[in-house]
C-alpha positions as CSV (number, residue, x, y, z in Angstrom):
1,M,-5.1,-49.9,-0.2
2,S,-3.9,-46.3,-0.4
3,S,-2.9,-44.2,2.6
4,I,-3.7,-40.5,3.1
5,L,-1.0,-38.1,4.2
6,K,-2.3,-35.4,6.6
7,V,-0.3,-32.2,6.4
8,D,-0.5,-29.7,9.2
9,T,2.4,-27.3,8.4
10,I,5.1,-27.0,5.8
11,Q,8.4,-25.5,7.1
12,N,11.7,-24.4,5.6
13,T,14.9,-25.9,6.8
14,G,15.2,-23.1,9.4
15,G,11.9,-24.1,11.0
16,T,9.8,-21.1,9.8
17,T,6.3,-22.1,9.0
18,G,5.5,-21.2,5.4
19,L,2.2,-22.9,5.0
20,T,-0.5,-24.2,7.4
21,I,-3.5,-26.3,6.6
22,D,-6.1,-26.5,9.4
23,S,-8.5,-29.4,10.0
24,S,-11.1,-27.8,7.7
25,G,-8.7,-27.6,4.8
26,R,-8.1,-23.8,5.1
27,V,-4.6,-22.8,4.0
28,T,-2.7,-19.8,5.5
29,Q,0.7,-18.4,4.8
30,P,1.9,-16.6,7.9
31,A,5.2,-15.5,6.2
32,L,3.5,-14.1,3.1
33,P,4.9,-10.6,2.3
34,A,1.9,-8.2,2.9
35,W,1.1,-4.9,4.4
36,R,-1.8,-2.6,5.3
37,I,-0.7,0.8,6.6
38,G,-2.3,4.2,7.0
39,R,-2.2,7.6,8.6
40,G,-2.1,8.1,12.3
41,S,-3.8,11.6,12.0
42,T,-4.8,14.1,9.4
43,Y,-2.1,16.5,8.3
44,T,-2.3,19.9,6.6
45,V,-0.4,20.5,3.4
46,T,0.9,24.0,3.0
47,S,2.3,26.0,0.2
48,G,5.3,24.3,-1.5
49,Q,4.2,20.8,-0.7
50,A,1.7,20.3,-3.5
51,A,3.7,18.8,-6.3
52,N,4.7,15.1,-6.6
53,T,4.7,14.4,-2.9
54,D,4.8,11.1,-1.2
55,V,1.8,10.3,1.1
56,N,3.4,9.7,4.5
57,F,1.6,6.6,5.7
58,N,3.1,6.7,9.2
59,L,1.0,4.0,11.1
60,T,2.1,0.4,10.5
61,S,0.6,-1.3,13.5
62,D,-2.9,-0.7,14.9
63,T,-5.2,-3.6,15.8
64,A,-8.3,-1.4,15.9
65,R,-7.7,-0.3,12.3
66,R,-6.2,-3.7,11.3
67,F,-2.9,-2.2,10.2
68,F,0.1,-4.6,9.9
69,I,3.3,-5.3,8.1
70,Q,4.6,-8.9,7.7
71,G,6.7,-11.3,5.7
72,G,9.8,-9.2,5.5
73,C,8.2,-6.1,4.1
74,T,9.6,-2.9,5.7
75,A,8.0,0.6,5.9
76,S,9.7,3.9,6.1
77,S,8.2,7.4,5.6
78,G,5.1,5.9,3.9
79,T,7.0,3.7,1.4
80,V,7.2,-0.1,1.5
81,T,10.2,-2.2,0.5
82,V,9.3,-5.7,-0.6
83,P,11.6,-8.6,0.4
84,V,11.2,-11.0,-2.6
85,S,10.6,-10.8,-6.3
86,G,7.2,-11.7,-7.6
87,I,3.8,-10.4,-8.7
88,Y,2.2,-8.1,-6.1
89,S,-1.3,-6.7,-5.8
90,V,-1.0,-3.1,-4.6
91,S,-3.9,-0.8,-3.5
92,T,-4.4,2.6,-2.0
93,T,-7.3,4.9,-1.0
94,V,-6.3,8.5,-0.2
95,R,-8.7,11.1,1.0
96,L,-7.9,14.8,0.4
97,D,-9.9,17.5,2.1
98,A,-10.4,21.1,1.0
99,V,-8.9,20.9,-2.5
100,G,-10.7,23.8,-4.1
101,S,-9.5,24.0,-7.7
102,G,-7.4,22.6,-10.5
103,Y,-6.8,18.8,-10.7
104,V,-5.3,16.1,-8.6
105,I,-3.2,13.2,-9.8
106,M,-2.7,10.2,-7.6
107,Q,-0.1,7.5,-8.5
108,I,1.4,4.4,-7.1
109,R,5.1,4.5,-8.1
110,I,8.0,2.1,-8.0
111,N,11.5,3.1,-6.7
112,N,12.5,6.5,-7.8
113,D,10.3,6.8,-10.9
114,S,9.9,10.5,-11.5
115,S,7.6,10.4,-14.5
116,G,5.0,8.0,-13.2
117,S,5.3,6.0,-16.5
118,D,5.8,2.6,-14.8
119,G,3.1,3.0,-12.0
120,S,-0.6,3.7,-11.8
121,Y,-2.3,7.0,-12.7
122,N,-5.6,8.5,-11.6
123,I,-6.6,12.1,-12.3
124,K,-9.7,14.0,-11.0
125,T,-11.1,17.5,-11.6
126,G,-14.3,19.3,-10.6
127,F,-14.1,19.7,-6.9
128,G,-17.7,20.4,-5.7
129,S,-17.5,19.1,-2.1
130,S,-15.1,19.5,0.7
131,Y,-13.4,16.1,0.3
132,H,-12.5,13.5,-2.3
133,S,-11.1,10.0,-2.1
134,W,-8.9,8.4,-4.8
135,S,-8.6,4.6,-5.0
136,E,-6.1,2.7,-7.0
137,N,-5.7,-1.1,-7.3
138,T,-3.2,-2.7,-9.7
139,I,-0.6,-5.4,-9.9
140,F,3.1,-5.1,-10.4
141,K,6.0,-7.4,-11.1
142,L,8.4,-6.3,-8.5
143,D,12.0,-7.2,-7.7
144,A,13.4,-7.9,-4.3
145,N,14.1,-4.5,-2.5
146,D,11.8,-2.5,-4.8
147,V,10.2,0.4,-3.0
148,V,6.5,1.1,-3.6
149,R,5.0,4.5,-2.7
150,V,1.9,6.6,-3.2
151,K,2.4,10.1,-4.6
152,Y,0.0,13.0,-5.3
153,Y,0.2,16.1,-7.4
154,V,-2.2,19.0,-6.9
155,S,-2.2,21.5,-9.8
156,A,-3.7,24.7,-8.4
157,D,-4.4,24.4,-4.7
158,S,-1.5,24.5,-2.1
159,N,-3.5,24.3,1.1
160,F,-5.4,21.1,1.8
161,E,-5.4,18.1,4.1
162,V,-4.4,14.5,3.7
163,H,-7.0,12.8,5.9
164,Y,-6.3,10.0,8.4
165,L,-8.7,7.8,6.5
166,S,-6.1,7.0,3.9
167,Y,-4.7,3.6,3.4
168,F,-1.9,1.7,1.5
169,S,-1.9,-2.1,1.1
170,G,-0.3,-4.9,-0.9
171,F,0.6,-8.5,-0.9
172,L,2.6,-11.1,-2.8
173,I,0.3,-13.0,-5.3
174,G,3.0,-15.3,-6.5
């Protein structure tokens, strides 16, 4: 006759729970590196701030908007530093209001990449309404302490707004 082993939690030697299995078989990982951060308010971009600028996601904790940061990730001035090496899913949606002409490039970049060649790339033209949202979703192989950021470049318009309905998220896949 075989016996069945019931597992409730798996912990490391320091006692931190790394994996929980509930009575229905659902698995959670409370220490999984993950984040969802955003803007606390809309901010106006003025002349001189339009080229290759980080989006400053300044709100990291808000239960109403479901913002959080966990698993050793840290946030500073809109960038996120990951604690462990692995494959990460990274996403952003950025809303820009009142861009009137030219084109906009939105990128997710790693560390101090200045060319954007190792990140994501999204370009839009033809601004017919007062606002536009850019969404990016990709995966990266990141090293421990890599810094992930969202940057924008606006070619011809130097007065517009980065709306508070802008988000930046990611999590360790494995």
